[in-house]
N, C-alpha and C positions, 0 to 999 in steps of 0.2 A: 697355465693351458690356453688356447690361440683362441678368440673367438671369431664364430662363425662367423665369414661376411654377410654385404644384409643386399646384395645384389645377383642380378643371374650375370651369368658368363660361359659360357662354352667353348673348350680348350681341343674336344672330339667332339666327335658325333654321339650319339647317345643309343645303346650304351655306348661309351672306350675301349681301347684296347684293354686295360687291364683290368675293366669289370666284365667282360668277354673270359676272362683267362683263369678268373674271380667266379665268373658261373658253371666255366668244365667244371673244379673243382668241389661246386655247391651239384650240379648233376654227380658225380662220381660216390659222392658224400650222403646226400641226406636224400629222404623217400622223394619219389614223384608225385606218392600225393601232396608233399606240399606248393601249394600252387604260389609263383612269386607274380605280381605285378607289370614291375621294372626292372630288372635286371643290371639296377645302377647301385653300386657297393659304396656305402656311406660311410668316409672316417668321418668330418664334422659336419654338425647341424646347429643353427639356432637364428631366431629371427625370421624365420620361412623361409630359411634358405638353406640346403643340404650341399654339401660337398660330396665327391664321391674320387676313386683312389685315384678317376683321373686328370682332379684338378675341376672338374664341371662344377657349376656352382648353380640347381636346380633352385626354382622355387614351392612349394610345398605345399599344397590345399588338401594333402590330406590327415597331417599333424597325425600319425600313426594309427588310422582309424578314430581319430576324436582325444588320443591319448597326451598328445602332448598341450596340452592346452596353456598350461604357461608358458611356454617352449620346452625345447630338447635338453636342455643344458642351461635351465632356469635360474640362478646365480646361488638363493636361498636353500633349493635342492640338492646344490651341488655340496655345497657349505654343511649340511646337514646330513647327507648322507653318506660323503669323509668323517665327520667327528664321531659317527653312531659306528661306522666301521672301526674307524679305530678303540672305540672300548669294547663293542661285541658283535658278532654278526648272528646266532643262533643260541637260546634255550630252549625254546619251546614252550607260549606263554602256559598251555595244561601243564607243566611240569615245573618249571622256577618263573609265576611269570613279570611283566616290567612296567614300563610306569607309561613308556612310548602307546601301548596298545590300550591301554585304558581314557592318553588324551586324542587319541581318535577318535572313541566311541562316543567319549562325551561330545564332540565336533558334531560327530556326524546326530549326533542325538540331537541336538541346537540346533541346527541346519539344516534338516532334512523338511515335508513339508508337517505343522501342525505342534499345536502348546503343549499338549497333551504327554503324560510323562513317558519316555522311550528308553529304551533299550538296543546296543549292537553286538554284531559281532562278526567276524573279519575270517576269510579268507581270500585264495587264490587271484582266482578269475572273474570274471561276467558270470561262465557258463557255472562255475562252483555256486557262487551267489545265488543264481535261478533256484540252482537245485535245493539248496537250504530253505531255500524261503516257503517252497512247494515243500516240504520238510516237516518246516515249525509249523506250515498253516492246516494243514491234514494232522499232525498231530494237538494240538492245542483249538481243530474241531472236531475230530472225530468222526471227519467225511472226507471222502476219498477221491472225488472229483475233481477236476480243473479244466475251466475253461478260458481259454486262446482266440488268437483272430487270424481270417486269413491274412497274407503277404509277415505275417512276425517274423521275428529272428531273435530266440533265446540262447542261441548255443550251438557245442556240438556236442558234449560229452550228448549218452544216450536219453538223460529224460528230458532236458535242453531243445532237445533233437525230435521229441514228440513234439513238444510246444512250437517246434519252428517248423513254419508254413514249405518253404521252398523247398523240390524236390534233387536240385541238379547244380550246383554238387554236393550240399551240403549232406542226401538222407538216401541216395540212391546207393542199392546197396549194404547200405547199413546197419537195416534192420533185422530181427522185432525190437520197433522201438514199448518203452511203456507205457503202462495200457491206462483207462479213464484218464482220459485225454479228447477235451472236447474243442468244437474249431469254428469260432462262428463270423457271419460277413463282417466285413472291416469297414468304418463309415469314411469309406474313399471315397470323397468329394469328385473327379474329376471323373471320377470310373463308378461313378453309382447308376442304377439303371434309372429307375426314377428322377436323377437331374441330384446337382449339388443344394438345391435349394431344398429338398425333398428326405438328405441324408442323412440327417441328422436322426430327424423323425422313425424313418423308413428302416434304417441301421439298427437304433433302438428296441421296435416292434420285433425283430430278428433275429434279435439274442436272447428276449425276452423269448422267444416263440421255442429257439433252441433249448436254454435252459429250461426252462417247463414242460417241452416232449418229449427232449430224445434222455436228458440227464436225472433234470428235476431239481427243485430251487433246492430241499433239506438233503440231498446228495452231493450236493457244491461244495468242497471246502476253501475255491480262494477260484478269481478271475486277473488272473495275469495279464498287465498292460501293456505298449509303449504307450504314455502320451503323445511321443509324436517316434511313428517309425521310422527306423533303422536303414537298417539292410533290404528291406521289404520297400526302400523306397523317399523315406524321409515323408513319407504317407501322413499330413496333418489333417488329422478326424475332425470332418463339420462340428461348428462352433454348439456345445450344450451337451457334444456325446457322453462325453466320457462324466461330467457331471451327471448326468442321467444314469449311466452301468453306476456310478459310484452307490450314486441314494438306495438303488437298488439291490443289488448287494448290501448296502447298512441294514435296509430294511430284513433281510431275506437271510439273516447272519452269519451274511458271505464276506471273506476276505478280499477286499482290493487292493494285487501286488501292481505297482508300479516298477517295467522294468524301465530304470533310470542309467542302463549304464554307458548308453550312447551320447543320452542326454543330460547328464547331470553336471554339476561344477561349472558351472555359469554358462555353457556353453548356449544354451537358448536365449541369452539376455535375463533370466533368470536362475535361482541356482539350480532348481531341478526344473523340471517342463510341467508336472501340473501343475505347480503353483499359476501357470498364467490363466487358468480355469477357478482358481483358489480353490481344485480339488485338495483332502485331505488323505492319503491313501493308507493301508494298514500294518502295511507293506514298505518298504522302498527297497529294493535291488539296484548296489551301484556297482562300476570299476571303474577301466579306461582313464576317465582325467582327476583319478582321486589323490593319483601319488606320482606328478612329475612324469610318469614312464617307467618306473617301478612295478614287479607286479602286487596290485591289490584290492582286492574286493573286499563288498562288506551287505550285510544285509539288516537294515533298521527297521523294527516297529515299534506298534505298543505296548507298554511292560507286561501287559497281561498279557499276553500273546506269546512276546519272546521269552517269557519268563516259564510260561506251558510247560515246557519241552525242560523233561527230569536230566539231571544232571550229568552229562558224559555226551549226549545226546548231540551235542556239538560242536564241531573241532575240525582240527587237520595240521600236521604236522608242524607247515609250516607259515598257517594261515597268517595276521597279521606280524609279519616277519618285522626284527626289530627296523633294518633298514630301509624297508619300505615303508614299517610307520612314520619313520621319520624324515622320509619323504614329503609321505600325506601330507603330515602337519604343517612345511615348509611349504609345499603348493598351495595350501587352505590359507595361511598369512598370505603367501603372496597376492590370491585371487582378490581378500580382501583390501587388501595395501592398497593394491594398484585398481581396484572395481573393474575388475574382469567382467561381471552380470555387463557393467554399461560399455567396454571397451566391445562385446560381441554384440552388442546392439550397433555401434559406433558401424563394426565392419558389415552390419546391414545395409545400415542407410549406405554404404558405399557397395555395397554387389548387388541389392533387389533393382535400384533405378539402372543400372545397365543388366544385368538380366531380363529386366521387362524390356527394356530398348532392345534387345535381339529379339525376344518374342514377338516383338510388334514388326521390327525387323523381317526374320526368316518365320518360314509357316510351318518351321517344324518344332517350334519348342509349347508341345502343348500343354503347360503351367509352369507358372514360377511359383519353389514354394518352401515352406519351412519358418524359421524362427531363429533370430540373434546371428549366430556363426556359423549352424546348421541348415545350410540353403540347400535347392536343387532344382535343375530344370528336369522335366521329363520330356524324351523324344518322341515326333511319330512322324507319319506318314505325309501329315501337314494340315493343313489351319483347320479344313473340316473332315478330318479322316485323323481320329483320335488310337489308328493302331500301332501300336507301340513299333519300333526302331531300330532293337539293338544294332542294326547293321552300319546305321549313320555313326553311331552310339558308341560304337568299337573305334571307327572310322578318325571320329573327332577324336577317341583317345588316346590313341595311336598318333596322331598329331602330336598335339598337346605333349608327349611324355621327348617322340624326335625335339622340339623348339625346346626342352627343358622345362618342364612344369607338371609336375607330378600332378596327378589328377584319379579321382576314384569314380566308379561310378559302382552302380547296385541297380535292386530293384526287379521286382519276381518276374518282371521278360528283360532283364540285362539290358534297359533301356534310359535308366537316369544316370546325370553326374550328378554328384554331393559335392558339396563344398565345405569345407571342414578348416581351414589354414587356423595356427596356433596363431592365440592370439598376441600374443611378443612380436608380429611381424609388423613392420610400418606400413603405412599404407602407401610408399610409393613403389613399396616390393610386390601387394596386395590389389594395383593395379596395375604390371606390368602384367601381373599373372592373369586377371580378366583381357587382358590387348592381347594377349598369347591365347586362351583357350574365343575368343571372337577370331580371330585369325583359323585359328583351326577349323571351328564350324564351318569358315566362309570356303577355309579349303575342301572340306569338305563336300560341302552342297556343293561346288562348281564343276567336281568330276565328273 
């Protein structure tokens, strides 16, 4: 296998002619409901660079939406997958188990926050982890209600969509959704009506008021929260808010579920984002970066909660597939040996000063936020006008794509750029990508 190059190179316009032809096949074969952000068709990838069918080499600031944290073809992952595939690809853990599943659960029980005794179960996707976490919480507590937050994103299955906040494109036309789901205001400092200084206290008070007045604490099984919201706009809650929510839940026998699907596995500079405020969730849902690009997800939690479910109540035919488990063990080994938590913090030290400089120079960046290699800028109308600016966001995104930089937007209002580079990308690649983003922002502003 030839390693992917580590530099940008454009041989054609983006997308190139071979990608255009491939996209015609896609239109004829794939549901139009499957959206595609940048229709370049990839043949190789690694080191923060994607190579397409036209020979173009694009810089990757998306990591497949925070999946390829260790890289697109990390050597340990590639070797582990090949070895496991040569032995067996499937037996179903619930029928005839295998050691790899157990080893992944042991790693999760050790790595997730808290020193208490834990158990884990494996499944296929983030949405599946979310649904299983809710099932477990309801079974263990005997309570029906679940509380989530404005701007939340928890997946695309029915219960996960009930928990997700954004209507278009995720929820519109797909209802009715699962019941007994309630939504509290998010501690969103930039947009909190009382101002950023009052955000933590006031958002916590609003959360308590909603639970007590509309739900009932004694009826609430769980509160599900992203320690840093993902699709909702990389919203970092006001400092102290998450800890207060966790303490209040513990007081009332409500389970705190941390959705660490996008934030987990070194992405924020810690193994898990909840660690930043020393919050220990009762249950943690993980996926994305866990297995170097292979489909795997998990729920990890307090032993007494996870073991409350009767045998056979959890599982799934493909959950904890042996190849995905081998990939996860190799990815975790890579994260430890290469100190990818430290690398994520290095990425922040490279990105944040550049992004803050852009914020000072251009009046359209309302905020730079995030942690580690999970950073974002929110584009607004002007320095004194925080009105979301999705049109400028789309224009900048299109310019980045044409220049060979894969960027992702997000946010309830479609006005946030999220930066999620793979952690094997060298600084030279990251710096070039930041230069492209700056040029795109300048060019879109100048029009």
